[in-house]
Wavefront OBJ file of the C-alpha trace (Angstrom):
o trace
v 0.205 -0.228 -0.262
v 0.827 3.633 -0.655
v -0.193 7.230 -0.249
v 0.539 9.242 -3.210
v 0.657 13.289 -3.587
v -1.641 13.654 -6.332
v -1.935 17.082 -8.115
v 1.568 18.335 -7.601
v 2.369 21.971 -9.117
v 5.612 22.382 -10.788
v 7.529 24.806 -9.839
v 10.969 25.897 -11.338
v 13.883 27.213 -9.345
v 17.802 27.757 -11.039
v 20.954 29.883 -9.544
v 23.172 30.947 -12.080
v 25.958 28.720 -11.438
v 28.914 31.292 -11.700
v 29.336 35.081 -11.519
v 30.176 35.399 -15.570
v 26.552 33.533 -16.431
v 24.666 36.034 -13.992
v 26.747 38.991 -15.226
v 26.146 37.756 -19.042
v 22.033 37.514 -18.329
v 22.422 40.908 -16.873
v 24.219 42.733 -18.974
v 21.761 44.744 -20.467
v 19.364 45.106 -18.082
v 18.386 48.923 -17.111
v 16.746 49.477 -13.748
v 14.275 52.062 -13.913
v 12.598 54.368 -11.271
v 10.370 52.936 -8.642
v 6.920 54.192 -7.048
v 3.960 52.807 -4.826
v 1.190 51.770 -6.758
v -1.886 53.803 -6.122
v -4.315 52.050 -3.434
v -1.508 49.825 -2.132
v -0.066 50.128 1.618
v 2.993 52.460 2.191
v 4.559 49.363 3.566
v 4.368 47.370 0.334
v 7.056 47.124 -2.148
v 7.719 49.679 -5.368
v 7.523 49.005 -8.940
v 8.480 50.322 -11.942
v 6.077 52.835 -13.386
v 2.914 50.839 -15.352
v 4.292 47.295 -14.200
v 1.416 45.419 -15.485
v 0.765 47.139 -19.337
v 4.655 47.394 -20.308
v 7.572 45.381 -20.449
v 10.979 46.382 -19.134
v 12.843 43.790 -21.244
v 11.784 45.071 -24.665
v 15.568 46.038 -25.159
v 17.231 43.185 -22.910
v 17.774 40.378 -25.242
v 20.219 38.808 -23.089
v 17.783 38.369 -20.653
v 14.959 37.640 -22.518
v 17.439 34.464 -23.716
v 18.140 33.554 -20.161
v 14.611 33.403 -19.253
v 13.933 31.245 -22.667
v 16.503 28.711 -21.814
v 14.857 28.223 -18.292
v 11.393 28.363 -19.694
v 11.904 25.572 -21.966
v 13.803 23.706 -19.581
v 10.656 23.788 -17.463
v 8.518 22.837 -19.521
v 10.545 20.046 -20.732
v 10.616 19.105 -16.870
v 7.083 18.742 -17.017
v 6.828 16.718 -20.271
v 5.895 19.467 -22.895
v 7.640 20.318 -25.706
v 8.391 23.981 -26.617
v 5.273 26.046 -27.023
v 5.293 29.670 -28.592
v 4.769 31.861 -25.671
v 4.575 35.846 -25.673
v 5.950 38.045 -22.270
v 2.891 39.800 -21.765
v 4.904 41.841 -19.566
v 7.779 42.520 -16.593
v 8.753 44.992 -14.689
v 11.114 45.654 -11.687
v 10.596 45.290 -7.510
v 12.261 47.137 -5.030
v 11.744 45.768 -1.859
v 13.424 48.309 1.148
v 13.498 47.804 4.884
v 9.760 47.167 6.454
v 8.197 46.727 2.830
v 6.706 43.042 1.578
v 4.606 41.853 -1.085
v 1.062 41.103 -0.189
v -0.911 37.856 -1.423
v -1.706 37.516 -4.895
v -1.619 35.619 -8.228
v -0.963 36.474 -11.928
v -3.989 34.276 -12.727
v -4.353 36.223 -16.228
v -1.062 34.879 -17.507
v 0.198 31.116 -17.328
v 3.808 31.394 -16.137
v 4.807 33.969 -13.938
v 8.579 34.484 -12.894
v 11.202 36.271 -11.090
v 14.623 36.978 -11.055
v 16.692 38.170 -8.332
v 19.103 41.022 -9.464
v 20.286 42.027 -5.963
v 19.412 40.369 -2.655
v 21.390 39.322 0.724
v 18.869 36.093 1.118
v 17.340 37.624 4.129
v 15.799 40.362 2.850
v 12.255 38.665 2.576
v 11.320 35.111 1.395
v 9.033 34.534 -1.588
v 6.404 32.279 -0.301
v 3.685 30.000 -1.880
v 0.353 29.619 -0.725
v -1.330 25.433 -1.319
v -3.656 26.253 -3.900
v -5.673 23.913 -1.676
v -5.935 26.005 1.303
v -10.154 26.897 0.221
v -10.554 23.161 1.836
v -8.553 23.561 5.012
v -11.750 23.502 7.186
v -11.225 19.733 6.111
v -9.699 18.019 8.482
v -6.870 16.351 6.301
v -6.078 19.051 4.393
v -5.724 21.270 7.590
v -2.922 19.102 8.237
v -1.035 20.013 5.220
v 1.529 22.539 4.693
v -0.293 25.355 3.638
v 2.788 27.373 2.371
v 6.046 27.068 1.102
v 8.927 29.314 0.832
v 12.054 30.100 -1.063
v 15.125 32.075 -0.174
v 16.444 34.305 -2.854
v 19.668 34.130 -4.022
v 21.418 36.874 -6.579
v 21.187 35.460 -9.689
v 18.105 32.923 -9.023
v 15.102 32.689 -11.327
v 11.591 30.931 -10.241
v 8.718 29.948 -12.429
v 5.752 29.044 -11.568
v 1.846 28.607 -12.786
v 0.485 32.167 -12.787
v -2.563 31.141 -10.425
v -0.634 30.289 -7.554
v -0.712 32.637 -4.666
v 2.515 33.945 -3.470
v 4.024 37.062 -1.872
v 7.174 38.050 0.045
v 7.850 38.313 3.695
v 8.740 41.535 5.389
v 12.283 42.888 4.280
v 13.854 43.493 7.664
v 17.197 44.048 7.167
v 18.611 47.732 5.580
v 19.623 46.041 1.928
v 17.292 46.988 -0.817
v 16.130 43.925 -2.875
v 15.691 43.920 -6.308
v 13.924 41.326 -8.502
v 12.575 41.258 -11.960
v 9.169 39.784 -12.452
v 7.352 38.538 -15.727
v 4.383 37.132 -16.941
v 4.253 34.665 -19.692
v 1.214 33.680 -22.026
v 1.224 30.808 -24.445
v -0.046 31.151 -28.068
v -3.256 29.179 -28.476
l 1 2 3 4 5 6 7 8 9 10 11 12 13 14 15 16 17 18 19 20 21 22 23 24 25 26 27 28 29 30 31 32 33 34 35 36 37 38 39 40 41 42 43 44 45 46 47 48 49 50 51 52 53 54 55 56 57 58 59 60 61 62 63 64 65 66 67 68 69 70 71 72 73 74 75 76 77 78 79 80 81 82 83 84 85 86 87 88 89 90 91 92 93 94 95 96 97 98 99 100 101 102 103 104 105 106 107 108 109 110 111 112 113 114 115 116 117 118 119 120 121 122 123 124 125 126 127 128 129 130 131 132 133 134 135 136 137 138 139 140 141 142 143 144 145 146 147 148 149 150 151 152 153 154 155 156 157 158 159 160 161 162 163 164 165 166 167 168 169 170 171 172 173 174 175 176 177 178 179 180 181 182 183 184 185 186 187 188
């Protein structure tokens, strides 16, 4: 007899193996200014202007190729042949001392991702909510781990299904974490 975990969600993570690999991927990134989103609390992170309606990677072929390589590996790992997609949007995030990212999803996309440009690995983990949390009143489900987290590392890319609820813990350090977030939509 066995008890299997059914319906797992694929979450991909990779950290650049060398400083050269990271510098090559980041060589054409151009950081922008940051602002708080209207209606968001002042203790939330700041984003590039018009984050969900623009793409800060339009003129960054090195980072786009880096992302493409890892999307291909992610798809291969779960048994999907290369599939054409478009980058819906991409933006930078700045998370300073006392700031966090509230629990949210990017439900309109297929794959969401983050790349850590600058982190001290103590400036707030990214966490993901188990999508079964809506059934936590069930005795068995209530005993499952409802959140998992990843410690950010400089040069790390993380990819996940966009509907997955996620956020970041409060940055309790004096380091300003800079990350690059993006959403991908597959051509259907």
